[in-house]
C-alpha positions in Angstrom: 36.6 -52.8 9.6 32.8 -53.7 10.6 32.7 -49.2 10.1 33.0 -50.3 6.3 30.4 -52.2 6.5 27.5 -49.8 7.0 25.2 -49.4 4.8 25.1 -45.2 4.1 22.7 -42.8 6.0 19.3 -42.6 4.0 18.5 -39.4 2.7 14.8 -38.4 2.3 13.7 -38.2 -1.5 14.3 -34.4 -2.6 12.3 -34.8 -5.7 10.2 -32.3 -6.5 6.2 -33.3 -5.9 3.0 -31.7 -7.4 2.5 -29.6 -3.7 6.3 -27.4 -3.9 6.1 -27.1 -8.1 2.8 -25.6 -8.3 2.5 -22.2 -9.5 -0.7 -20.0 -9.6 -2.4 -19.6 -12.6 -4.4 -16.7 -13.2 -8.4 -17.6 -13.3 -10.6 -15.8 -15.6 -13.0 -14.2 -13.4 -10.7 -12.7 -11.0 -10.0 -15.5 -8.4 -8.1 -14.9 -5.0 -4.2 -14.5 -5.5 -4.8 -13.1 -9.1 -2.2 -10.4 -10.3 -4.4 -8.6 -13.1 -3.6 -4.7 -12.7 -6.8 -2.8 -11.2 -9.4 -0.9 -13.3 -9.1 2.8 -13.9 -10.9 5.2 -11.7 -13.9 6.8 -13.6 -13.2 10.6 -14.0 -14.9 12.5 -11.4 -15.7 16.2 -12.9 -16.3 17.4 -9.1 -12.4 15.8 -8.2 -11.2 17.9 -11.3 -13.2 21.0 -11.2 -11.6 21.3 -7.2 -8.2 20.6 -8.8 -8.4 23.5 -10.9 -9.6 26.3 -7.9 -6.7 24.7 -6.1 -4.0 25.1 -9.1 -5.5 28.8 -10.0 -5.5 29.5 -6.2 -1.8 28.0 -5.8 -1.0 30.4 -8.7 -2.7 33.9 -7.6 -1.4 33.5 -4.3 2.1 31.8 -4.0 3.8 35.4 -5.6 1.6 37.3 -3.1 3.2 34.6 0.1 6.9 35.0 -1.8 6.8 38.5 -2.3 6.4 38.9 1.6 4.9 42.2 1.6 0.8 43.6 2.1 -1.4 44.0 -0.5 -3.0 47.1 -0.1 -6.4 48.4 -2.0 -6.0 51.6 -4.6 -7.9 53.7 -2.1 -5.2 53.6 0.4 -2.7 54.7 -2.3 -5.3 57.2 -3.4 -5.7 58.7 0.3 -1.6 58.8 0.6 -1.8 60.9 -2.2 -4.7 62.8 -0.8 -3.3 63.3 2.6 0.1 64.6 1.2 1.9 61.6 2.9 5.5 60.8 2.1 5.5 58.3 -0.2 6.6 56.9 -3.6 5.1 55.4 -6.3 7.1 52.7 -8.2 5.5 51.4 -11.8 7.5 48.4 -12.9 5.8 48.1 -16.3 7.6 48.6 -19.2 8.2 52.3 -20.4 5.6 51.6 -23.6 3.0 50.4 -20.7 3.8 53.6 -18.6 2.7 56.1 -21.3 0.3 53.6 -23.2 -3.5 53.8 -23.1 -3.3 52.9 -19.3 -1.1 55.7 -18.5 0.4 55.6 -14.8 -0.4 56.8 -11.2 0.6 60.8 -11.4 3.7 61.3 -9.9 5.1 57.3 -10.1 8.5 56.7 -11.1 9.0 54.1 -14.1 11.6 51.3 -12.8 10.6 48.2 -15.4 10.7 45.1 -13.6 13.7 43.5 -16.2 15.8 46.2 -15.4 15.0 46.9 -11.7 18.3 46.0 -10.5 20.2 48.0 -12.6 18.2 51.6 -12.5 18.2 50.8 -8.4 22.3 50.9 -8.9 22.4 53.4 -11.3 20.5 56.0 -9.1 22.3 55.2 -6.0 21.7 57.4 -3.1 18.8 59.0 -4.9 15.9 57.1 -3.1 17.9 56.6 0.2 15.3 59.2 1.4 12.5 56.7 0.5 14.3 53.4 1.9 12.0 54.2 4.8 8.8 55.5 3.6 6.2 54.1 2.1 6.7 52.7 -0.9 3.9 51.5 -3.3 4.5 49.1 -6.2 2.7 48.7 -9.4 2.0 47.2 -12.5 -0.5 46.1 -14.7 -2.4 43.2 -12.4 -0.2 43.3 -9.7 1.8 39.9 -10.5 5.5 41.5 -11.3 4.9 43.9 -8.4 5.3 41.0 -6.3 8.3 40.0 -7.9 9.9 43.8 -7.7 9.0 43.9 -4.1 11.6 40.9 -3.0 14.1 43.2 -5.0 13.2 46.4 -3.6 13.7 44.6 -0.4 16.9 43.1 -0.9 18.0 47.1 -1.8 17.1 48.1 1.8 13.5 49.1 1.0 11.7 48.5 3.9 7.9 50.1 3.7 6.7 48.2 0.7 3.1 47.7 -0.1 1.9 45.9 -3.5 -1.4 47.8 -5.2 -3.6 44.6 -5.7 -4.8 44.4 -9.4 -2.6 47.2 -10.3 -2.8 49.6 -12.6 -6.2 47.7 -14.1 -7.6 48.4 -10.7 -6.8 51.8 -10.7 -8.5 52.6 -13.9 -11.5 50.7 -12.6 -12.1 52.8 -9.7 -11.8 55.7 -12.1 -8.7 57.0 -10.0 -6.6 59.6 -11.6 -4.1 58.8 -14.3 -1.5 60.9 -16.7 0.4 59.9 -18.9 -2.2 58.2 -21.5 -1.2 57.9 -25.0 
């Protein structure tokens, strides 16, 4: 019975104290531990200019990298023409542009980019002799040509080159044109 007469063990006081319930409060003036958001960075015109130049270069050169073919100066195509070397020039602009004010490279074949796959299928074996010959792809500025190069590569053409600057650069160089409307 004596065991029942013992007093229960003492439980330490678990009531909250000021030390365990203190919540940090922001202090005006930015004391340590403050949760205020950082101030926005000021506008940096040099950084902005660098970003804009980078975006321009990416937009200009990524299509070239994705095309997976060389870009050549219009003079290279002109030398092929002058030397009578076996080649084909594919102009991927629309018919209106092809026969419009800029004209086209003499002897070029007009296969507009939006119709390229279908036209290649229509021509079938007629282009087979050119699949291993030098094929130059041209448009107005060389942007569409890079996309056309990928299509032509998939169609089995192995020796492709995009004319840098397209017909705009061809005309500036005062190289021969036909079909100007």
